[in-house]
PyMOL CGO cylinders between C-alpha atoms (Angstrom):
from pymol import cmd
from pymol.cgo import CYLINDER

trace = [
    CYLINDER, -1.88, -10.88, -13.44, -2.23, -14.62, -13.97, 0.3, 1, 1, 1, 1, 1, 1,
    CYLINDER, -2.23, -14.62, -13.97, -1.51, -17.10, -11.17, 0.3, 1, 1, 1, 1, 1, 1,
    CYLINDER, -1.51, -17.10, -11.17, 1.37, -18.64, -13.15, 0.3, 1, 1, 1, 1, 1, 1,
    CYLINDER, 1.37, -18.64, -13.15, 2.95, -15.20, -13.49, 0.3, 1, 1, 1, 1, 1, 1,
    CYLINDER, 2.95, -15.20, -13.49, 2.58, -14.61, -9.75, 0.3, 1, 1, 1, 1, 1, 1,
    CYLINDER, 2.58, -14.61, -9.75, 4.17, -17.99, -8.97, 0.3, 1, 1, 1, 1, 1, 1,
    CYLINDER, 4.17, -17.99, -8.97, 7.10, -17.09, -11.24, 0.3, 1, 1, 1, 1, 1, 1,
    CYLINDER, 7.10, -17.09, -11.24, 7.45, -13.73, -9.52, 0.3, 1, 1, 1, 1, 1, 1,
    CYLINDER, 7.45, -13.73, -9.52, 7.44, -15.46, -6.13, 0.3, 1, 1, 1, 1, 1, 1,
    CYLINDER, 7.44, -15.46, -6.13, 10.10, -17.97, -7.23, 0.3, 1, 1, 1, 1, 1, 1,
    CYLINDER, 10.10, -17.97, -7.23, 12.23, -15.16, -8.66, 0.3, 1, 1, 1, 1, 1, 1,
    CYLINDER, 12.23, -15.16, -8.66, 12.18, -13.60, -5.18, 0.3, 1, 1, 1, 1, 1, 1,
    CYLINDER, 12.18, -13.60, -5.18, 13.30, -16.85, -3.58, 0.3, 1, 1, 1, 1, 1, 1,
    CYLINDER, 13.30, -16.85, -3.58, 9.87, -17.86, -2.28, 0.3, 1, 1, 1, 1, 1, 1,
    CYLINDER, 9.87, -17.86, -2.28, 8.21, -21.26, -2.52, 0.3, 1, 1, 1, 1, 1, 1,
    CYLINDER, 8.21, -21.26, -2.52, 4.64, -20.55, -3.65, 0.3, 1, 1, 1, 1, 1, 1,
    CYLINDER, 4.64, -20.55, -3.65, 3.29, -24.07, -3.32, 0.3, 1, 1, 1, 1, 1, 1,
    CYLINDER, 3.29, -24.07, -3.32, -0.32, -24.54, -4.45, 0.3, 1, 1, 1, 1, 1, 1,
    CYLINDER, -0.32, -24.54, -4.45, -1.86, -21.39, -3.05, 0.3, 1, 1, 1, 1, 1, 1,
    CYLINDER, -1.86, -21.39, -3.05, -4.76, -19.72, -4.85, 0.3, 1, 1, 1, 1, 1, 1,
    CYLINDER, -4.76, -19.72, -4.85, -4.29, -16.29, -6.40, 0.3, 1, 1, 1, 1, 1, 1,
    CYLINDER, -4.29, -16.29, -6.40, -5.37, -14.17, -3.41, 0.3, 1, 1, 1, 1, 1, 1,
    CYLINDER, -5.37, -14.17, -3.41, -3.46, -16.27, -0.89, 0.3, 1, 1, 1, 1, 1, 1,
    CYLINDER, -3.46, -16.27, -0.89, -0.38, -16.30, -3.10, 0.3, 1, 1, 1, 1, 1, 1,
    CYLINDER, -0.38, -16.30, -3.10, -0.39, -12.52, -3.50, 0.3, 1, 1, 1, 1, 1, 1,
    CYLINDER, -0.39, -12.52, -3.50, -0.82, -12.05, 0.27, 0.3, 1, 1, 1, 1, 1, 1,
    CYLINDER, -0.82, -12.05, 0.27, 2.10, -14.45, 0.81, 0.3, 1, 1, 1, 1, 1, 1,
    CYLINDER, 2.10, -14.45, 0.81, 4.30, -12.34, -1.49, 0.3, 1, 1, 1, 1, 1, 1,
    CYLINDER, 4.30, -12.34, -1.49, 3.11, -9.14, 0.21, 0.3, 1, 1, 1, 1, 1, 1,
    CYLINDER, 3.11, -9.14, 0.21, 4.05, -10.49, 3.67, 0.3, 1, 1, 1, 1, 1, 1,
    CYLINDER, 4.05, -10.49, 3.67, 7.43, -11.73, 2.49, 0.3, 1, 1, 1, 1, 1, 1,
    CYLINDER, 7.43, -11.73, 2.49, 8.16, -8.28, 1.03, 0.3, 1, 1, 1, 1, 1, 1,
    CYLINDER, 8.16, -8.28, 1.03, 7.34, -6.68, 4.39, 0.3, 1, 1, 1, 1, 1, 1,
    CYLINDER, 7.34, -6.68, 4.39, 4.13, -5.09, 3.09, 0.3, 1, 1, 1, 1, 1, 1,
    CYLINDER, 4.13, -5.09, 3.09, 0.56, -5.29, 4.33, 0.3, 1, 1, 1, 1, 1, 1,
    CYLINDER, 0.56, -5.29, 4.33, -1.05, -8.57, 3.25, 0.3, 1, 1, 1, 1, 1, 1,
    CYLINDER, -1.05, -8.57, 3.25, -4.22, -6.82, 2.22, 0.3, 1, 1, 1, 1, 1, 1,
    CYLINDER, -4.22, -6.82, 2.22, -4.95, -8.11, -1.31, 0.3, 1, 1, 1, 1, 1, 1,
    CYLINDER, -4.95, -8.11, -1.31, -8.71, -8.10, -2.10, 0.3, 1, 1, 1, 1, 1, 1,
    CYLINDER, -8.71, -8.10, -2.10, -9.65, -6.48, 1.20, 0.3, 1, 1, 1, 1, 1, 1,
    CYLINDER, -9.65, -6.48, 1.20, -10.43, -3.00, -0.17, 0.3, 1, 1, 1, 1, 1, 1,
    CYLINDER, -10.43, -3.00, -0.17, -14.17, -3.66, -0.18, 0.3, 1, 1, 1, 1, 1, 1,
    CYLINDER, -14.17, -3.66, -0.18, -14.89, 0.04, 0.12, 0.3, 1, 1, 1, 1, 1, 1,
    CYLINDER, -14.89, 0.04, 0.12, -12.69, 0.79, -2.90, 0.3, 1, 1, 1, 1, 1, 1,
    CYLINDER, -12.69, 0.79, -2.90, -10.29, 2.80, -0.76, 0.3, 1, 1, 1, 1, 1, 1,
    CYLINDER, -10.29, 2.80, -0.76, -6.60, 1.97, -0.51, 0.3, 1, 1, 1, 1, 1, 1,
    CYLINDER, -6.60, 1.97, -0.51, -3.64, 4.12, 0.50, 0.3, 1, 1, 1, 1, 1, 1,
    CYLINDER, -3.64, 4.12, 0.50, -1.08, 1.84, -1.17, 0.3, 1, 1, 1, 1, 1, 1,
    CYLINDER, -1.08, 1.84, -1.17, -0.85, 3.82, -4.42, 0.3, 1, 1, 1, 1, 1, 1,
    CYLINDER, -0.85, 3.82, -4.42, 2.35, 2.14, -5.64, 0.3, 1, 1, 1, 1, 1, 1,
    CYLINDER, 2.35, 2.14, -5.64, 1.17, -1.44, -5.09, 0.3, 1, 1, 1, 1, 1, 1,
    CYLINDER, 1.17, -1.44, -5.09, 1.69, -3.65, -8.16, 0.3, 1, 1, 1, 1, 1, 1,
    CYLINDER, 1.69, -3.65, -8.16, -1.48, -5.58, -7.29, 0.3, 1, 1, 1, 1, 1, 1,
    CYLINDER, -1.48, -5.58, -7.29, -3.74, -2.51, -7.06, 0.3, 1, 1, 1, 1, 1, 1,
    CYLINDER, -3.74, -2.51, -7.06, -5.92, -3.05, -10.17, 0.3, 1, 1, 1, 1, 1, 1,
    CYLINDER, -5.92, -3.05, -10.17, -6.34, -6.78, -9.54, 0.3, 1, 1, 1, 1, 1, 1,
    CYLINDER, -6.34, -6.78, -9.54, -6.99, -6.05, -5.88, 0.3, 1, 1, 1, 1, 1, 1,
    CYLINDER, -6.99, -6.05, -5.88, -9.96, -3.77, -6.48, 0.3, 1, 1, 1, 1, 1, 1,
    CYLINDER, -9.96, -3.77, -6.48, -11.48, -6.19, -8.97, 0.3, 1, 1, 1, 1, 1, 1,
    CYLINDER, -11.48, -6.19, -8.97, -11.03, -9.15, -6.62, 0.3, 1, 1, 1, 1, 1, 1,
    CYLINDER, -11.03, -9.15, -6.62, -12.44, -7.23, -3.64, 0.3, 1, 1, 1, 1, 1, 1,
    CYLINDER, -12.44, -7.23, -3.64, -15.47, -6.24, -5.71, 0.3, 1, 1, 1, 1, 1, 1,
    CYLINDER, -15.47, -6.24, -5.71, -16.05, -9.87, -6.77, 0.3, 1, 1, 1, 1, 1, 1,
    CYLINDER, -16.05, -9.87, -6.77, -15.78, -11.13, -3.20, 0.3, 1, 1, 1, 1, 1, 1,
    CYLINDER, -15.78, -11.13, -3.20, -18.34, -8.64, -1.97, 0.3, 1, 1, 1, 1, 1, 1,
    CYLINDER, -18.34, -8.64, -1.97, -20.87, -8.99, -4.80, 0.3, 1, 1, 1, 1, 1, 1,
]
cmd.load_cgo(trace, "trace")
């Protein structure tokens, strides 16, 4: 998902996304939803949050951070 799309999603949920980067913005949304703020932390490729809307982006971002 693109950062602009994530900002729109945040605003639609009543949040003020500011100028956060993609990972920080997603974690902000996760916290505000009452979920774990774990985006891009699945370095081992293991995650028990099967219904997470960020799942595919998360694994890719975690892989890039640990390369």
